[in-house]
Each structure stands twice: as structure tokens, then as C-alpha cells.
C-alpha positions in Angstrom: -3.1 -5.5 92.3 -1.1 -5.5 89.0 -3.2 -8.4 87.7 -6.5 -6.6 88.6 -5.2 -3.4 87.0 -4.4 -5.3 83.8 -7.8 -7.0 83.8 -9.6 -3.6 84.2 -7.5 -2.2 81.3 -8.4 -5.2 79.1 -12.1 -4.9 80.1 -12.1 -1.2 79.1 -10.5 -2.0 75.8 -13.1 -4.6 75.1 -15.9 -2.2 76.0 -14.5 0.5 73.7 -14.0 -1.9 70.9 -17.5 -3.4 71.2 -19.1 0.1 71.4 -17.2 1.1 68.2 -18.4 -2.0 66.3 -21.9 -1.6 67.8 -22.2 2.0 66.4 -21.0 0.8 63.0 -23.6 -1.9 63.1 -26.3 0.7 63.9 -25.3 2.8 61.0 -25.3 -0.3 58.7 -28.8 -1.1 60.0 -30.1 2.3 58.9 -28.6 1.8 55.4 -30.2 -1.7 55.1 -33.6 -0.4 56.1 -33.3 2.3 53.5 -32.3 -0.3 50.9 -35.5 -2.3 51.7 -37.7 0.7 51.4 -36.1 1.7 48.0 -36.4 -1.9 46.7 -40.1 -2.0 47.5 -40.6 1.4 45.9 -38.8 0.3 42.8 -41.0 -2.7 42.5 -44.3 -1.1 43.1 -43.5 2.0 40.9 -41.4 0.0 38.4 -38.7 2.5 38.7 -35.4 1.3 37.2 -33.3 4.3 38.6 -34.4 3.4 42.1 -33.7 -0.2 41.5 -30.2 0.6 40.4 -29.5 2.7 43.5 -30.3 -0.4 45.6 -28.0 -2.6 43.6 -25.1 -0.1 43.9 -25.7 0.2 47.7 -25.3 -3.5 48.2 -21.5 -3.5 47.5 -20.9 -1.0 50.4 -23.0 -3.2 52.7 -20.9 -6.3 51.8 -17.7 -4.4 52.6 -19.1 -3.2 55.9 -20.3 -6.6 56.9 -16.9 -8.2 56.3 -15.2 -5.4 58.3 -17.5 -5.7 61.3 -17.1 -9.5 61.4 -13.3 -9.1 61.3 -13.5 -6.7 64.3 -15.7 -9.1 66.2 -13.5 -12.0 65.6 -10.5 -10.0 66.7 -12.3 -9.1 70.0 -13.1 -12.8 70.6 -9.4 -13.7 70.1 -7.9 -10.9 72.0 -10.3 -10.4 74.9 -12.0 -13.9 75.3 -15.2 -12.3 76.7 -17.5 -14.3 78.9 -21.2 -14.1 80.1 -23.0 -10.9 79.0 -20.1 -9.6 77.0 -19.9 -12.8 75.1 -23.6 -12.8 74.4 -23.5 -9.2 73.2 -20.6 -9.9 70.9 -22.0 -13.1 69.4 -25.4 -11.3 68.9 -23.6 -8.5 67.1 -22.0 -11.0 64.7 -25.4 -12.7 64.0 -27.2 -9.4 63.5 -24.3 -8.3 61.2 -24.9 -11.4 59.1 -28.7 -11.0 59.0 -28.4 -7.4 57.9 -26.1 -8.4 55.0 -28.6 -11.0 53.9 -31.4 -8.5 54.1 -29.4 -6.2 51.9 -28.8 -9.1 49.4 -32.6 -9.8 49.3 -33.4 -6.1 48.8 -31.0 -6.2 45.9 -32.7 -9.2 44.5 -36.1 -7.5 44.8 -34.6 -4.5 42.9 -33.4 -6.8 40.2 -36.9 -8.3 39.9 -38.3 -4.7 39.7 -35.9 -4.0 36.8 -37.4 -7.0 34.9 -40.9 -5.7 35.4 -40.2 -2.2 34.0 -40.8 -3.5 30.4 -44.3 -4.8 31.3 -45.9 -1.7 32.6 -49.4 -3.2 32.3 -48.7 -6.3 34.3 -51.0 -6.3 37.4 -48.7 -6.4 40.4 -50.9 -7.7 43.3 -51.7 -4.9 45.7 -51.2 -7.4 48.6 -47.5 -7.1 47.9 -47.6 -3.5 49.0 -49.4 -4.4 52.3 -46.9 -7.3 52.8 -43.9 -5.0 52.2 -45.2 -2.4 54.7 -45.4 -5.1 57.3 -42.0 -6.5 56.5 -40.4 -3.0 56.7 -42.1 -2.5 60.1 -40.8 -5.8 61.3 -37.2 -4.9 60.3 -37.5 -1.5 61.9 -39.0 -2.9 65.1 -36.3 -5.7 65.3 -33.6 -3.1 65.0 -35.2 -0.9 67.7 -35.3 -4.0 70.0 -31.6 -4.5 69.3 -30.7 -0.8 70.0 -32.8 -0.6 73.1 -32.2 -4.2 74.4 -36.0 -4.5 74.4 -37.3 -8.1 74.5 -41.0 -6.9 74.4 -40.4 -5.4 70.9 -38.5 -8.5 69.9 -41.4 -10.7 70.8 -43.7 -8.4 68.8 -41.6 -9.1 65.7 -41.7 -12.8 66.2 -45.5 -12.8 66.5 -45.8 -10.8 63.3 -43.9 -13.3 61.1 -46.9 -15.5 60.6 -48.8 -12.6 59.1 -46.1 -12.1 56.4 -46.1 -15.8 55.7 -49.9 -15.7 55.2 -49.6 -12.6 52.9 -47.0 -14.4 50.8 -49.5 -17.3 50.3 -52.1 -14.7 49.2 -49.8 -13.2 46.7 -48.9 -16.5 45.2 -52.5 -17.5 44.9 -53.3 -14.2 43.1 -50.3 -14.7 40.8 -51.5 -18.2 39.9 -54.9 -16.7 39.0 -53.2 -14.0 36.8 -51.3 -16.7 34.9 -54.5 -18.8 34.5 -56.3 -15.7 33.1 -53.5 -14.9 30.7 -50.5 -17.2 30.1 -48.7 -14.2 28.5 -48.1 -13.0 32.1 -46.2 -16.1 33.2 -42.7 -14.5 33.1 -43.6 -11.3 34.9 -45.6 -13.3 37.4 -42.6 -15.4 38.2 -40.6 -12.2 38.8 -43.3 -11.0 41.1 -43.4 -14.4 42.9 -39.7 -14.1 43.5 -40.0 -10.6 44.9 -42.7 -11.8 47.3 -40.7 -14.7 48.5 -37.7 -12.5 49.1 -39.8 -10.1 51.2 -40.9 -13.2 53.2 -37.2 -14.1 53.7 -36.4 -10.6 54.9 -39.1 -11.0 57.5 -37.4 -14.3 58.6 -34.2 -12.4 59.1 -35.9 -9.7 61.1 -37.4 -12.5 63.2 -33.9 -14.0 63.7 -32.6 -10.6 64.9 -35.5 -10.4 67.4 -34.6 -13.9 68.6 -31.0 -12.9 69.0 -32.0 -9.9 71.0 -33.9 -12.1 73.5 -30.8 -14.3 73.8 -28.5 -11.2 74.2 -30.7 -9.8 77.0 -31.8 -12.9 78.9 -29.5 -15.7 77.8 -32.6 -17.6 76.6 -32.4 -19.3 73.2 -35.9 -18.7 71.8 -35.2 -19.9 68.2 -37.4 -22.8 67.1 -39.6 -22.4 70.2 -42.5 -20.6 68.5 -44.9 -21.9 66.0 -43.1 -21.1 62.8 -39.3 -22.0 63.0 -36.9 -19.8 61.2 -33.7 -21.0 59.6 -31.0 -18.5 58.5 -30.7 -18.5 54.8 
């Protein structure tokens, strides 16, 4: 009876610790989504003040990511979770890392936006705005799937990734045309190309979150099983 009582106590402590880390992760996810929205806004509006806000926010995300990872590692060491608890905890660690990488990429987009402020007449391809809207939706949906343990939403995110890949190709093609029309635009076009590529990478991380949700809920590893494989960057 004593061993069972101790086991129940440890199980409750693990549940409490996981819920605390989980809610910190949810708060972090909202901040990262906001960073992505601001980064896109700074790019399309060439707003340096908005870009600087994104860059400043990144430091707080870095600190939060390190803190959540430390909490998760402590839980692994102290409680040695198994089965569903282990899947949930490892998924939280992966999502934590993906969110931090999304924040880094949003920061990079903001830096590219800062470089475009000086060239107000450079024609940013409108396709980037469409692409950005789809990426933001993918991020939002992947986080909803994580919050709600919803594998249907997760699968929707995975299926949308090819659309973003295609949009990125369209943006690159248009930027090549812009450079060919006027070589003066080469440098800002390269900044724009970088921003587009970073949006595409954010979509990859949203897809990774969705794949991890499927694993957390079902125990099935879906990574690399769909048409376009996704490596964590």
C-alpha cells in the first residue's frame, strides 16, 4: 500500500509539473504567432519600428525556450514517465524547440524588412503576402491541433505545406524576373528571397508540430511518410 501511495503521489507531481510547463508553452506559442504576424507586417509595409519590436521579442522567447526545456528534462530525470506521459513530454520538448526556431525565423524576416526600408520603390511580390497568410494559418492551426489533441487539424497542416512550397517557387521566379528587368534591384531582391525562404521554413516547423501532435495522440510517427519530407532546421 505504501508503494502504491508513493507511486500515486509521484504521478500527481508529474501531472502538475507537466501542466505547468504545458501552459507556459501555450503562452509562448501565442507570443511566437504574434511575432510572425508582426514580421510579415514589417516586411510588406516596410515598417522599421515594427521590425525592431520583433527583434526585441526574440530574446524573451529564447529565455522561455531554455527554461521550458530545463523543466522537461527535470521531469524526465525525476519521474521517468512512460507511455502516454512520455509521448506528451517529448512532444512538448519538440514543440518548444520548433517555436523557438519559428521566432528566430520571424526575427530574420524582420531584419530583411529593415533592409528594404531604404528602397521604398522596390516591387515586393504580392505573392509573398498570400504565402505569409497561408503560413500564419498553418502555424495557428498546428498550435490549435496541439492544444486540442486534434489529429484532423494536424493532418490539414501537413497537407497545406506543399502549397507554401509552391508559393515560394513563384516568389523566386518573380524575383528573378525583377532582377532581369533591372539589375539595380539585385540586393533588395535577395533580401526578399531570404524572407520568402524563411516563411517557407516556418511552414516546415508548423508541419513538424503537426507531425508531433499525431505522435503524441496516436503513438504513430508520421514524419517522412507524406510526399514532402521535413527536416528540423
